[in-house]
N, C-alpha and C positions, 0 to 999 in steps of 0.2 A: 118501343114500348118502355114506359117509365116504371121503375120499381120503387120510386120514392113515395113515401106516404103522403096522403093529401094534406094540404096546409090547413091548419086549424085557425079559426078566428079567435081573437082575444077573448071573446065571450065563452067560446068552447073551452079554451085553456082554463079560464077562471072556474067554469063549472067542473072541469075534470079535477082541478086542484082542490076544490071544495069537497068533491066526492071522496078524495083521498084523505080528507081531514085537515088539509092545509088551508084553513079559512083565512089566515092572515095573508098568505101568498095570493089567494084568490081575490081578496079585497084590494091588494096592491095592484094586481093586474087590471082590475076594474077601474081603479083610480087613474092608473097610467093611461088606459084607453080613453077615458073621458078627457084627460089633460091633452093627449095627442089630438083628439078631435077639436078641442078648443084652440090649440095652437095652430092647427091647419086652417081653421076658419079665420083666425087673426092674420095669419100669413097671407091668405088669399085676399082679405080686405085691404091689407097694406099694399099688396101687389097691384090691386085695382086702382087704389089711390095714386100710387107711384106711376102707373101707366098713364093716368090722366095728367100728371105733371109732365111726363116725358112728351106728351102729345100737345102741349100748350101752343107751340107756334102754328100748328096746322088748324087749330080751331078758332083763330082770330083773337085770342086774348093777348095780353101784353107779353112780350118776350123777356125771359130771364134766363140767360145762358148758364149761369152758375147753378141755378136751381135745377134746370133740365139735366145738366151734366151729373149732378149729385143723384138725381132720380134714376138715370140710366146706370150709374155705378151701383146703386142699390139693387136694381133689377138684375145686374150681373151676378149678384150673390145668390140669387134664387136658382134652384134647379130648373133647367130648361126641360119642359115637357115636349113630347112629340106632337102634341096637339096645341094649337093656338087657342087660348081662352077667349079671344075676342072674335075671331073669324066664324062666320056661320058654318062653313064647311070644315072647320077645325084644323085647317092647314096653314102653316106659317107662310108668310109672303116675304121671302128674303130680299133685302136691299143692301148693297154694300156702300158704305160711306166712310171715308178716311181709314180704309183698311179693316173696318169692322163690319161684319155682316149681321144685321139685325132684322127682325120681322117688322115690316112697315105697320102692322096692326097692333101688336102687343109690346113692341120695342125690346123684346128679349133677344139676347145674342143667340144666333142659330148657326149650325154648321153650314158652311158654304157648299152649294150644290155645284159640282164640276161636271 
């Protein structure tokens, strides 16, 4: 049984701060929430574009090893989620190559399954 209080959403925090008379703090929380949403959207769009670059050899377009290596390095900087953003069943499909285990679908580094 957990005794921790329930987590509040940023909107609830902003409302609570506003009710306490901390309007400036409430506005700041609201602005930070909107900025976070925007940044997450941009990150996801960039990751989708980078995944398309990393998949170039498999879809028949011209091969550019340096560009593909840079795309995979960029993908390595993103937080790996437990769910594959590309697969229909949301599960990563690990494949090991050159000592690195990556998902065959989204090209993110994933932990090796032993």
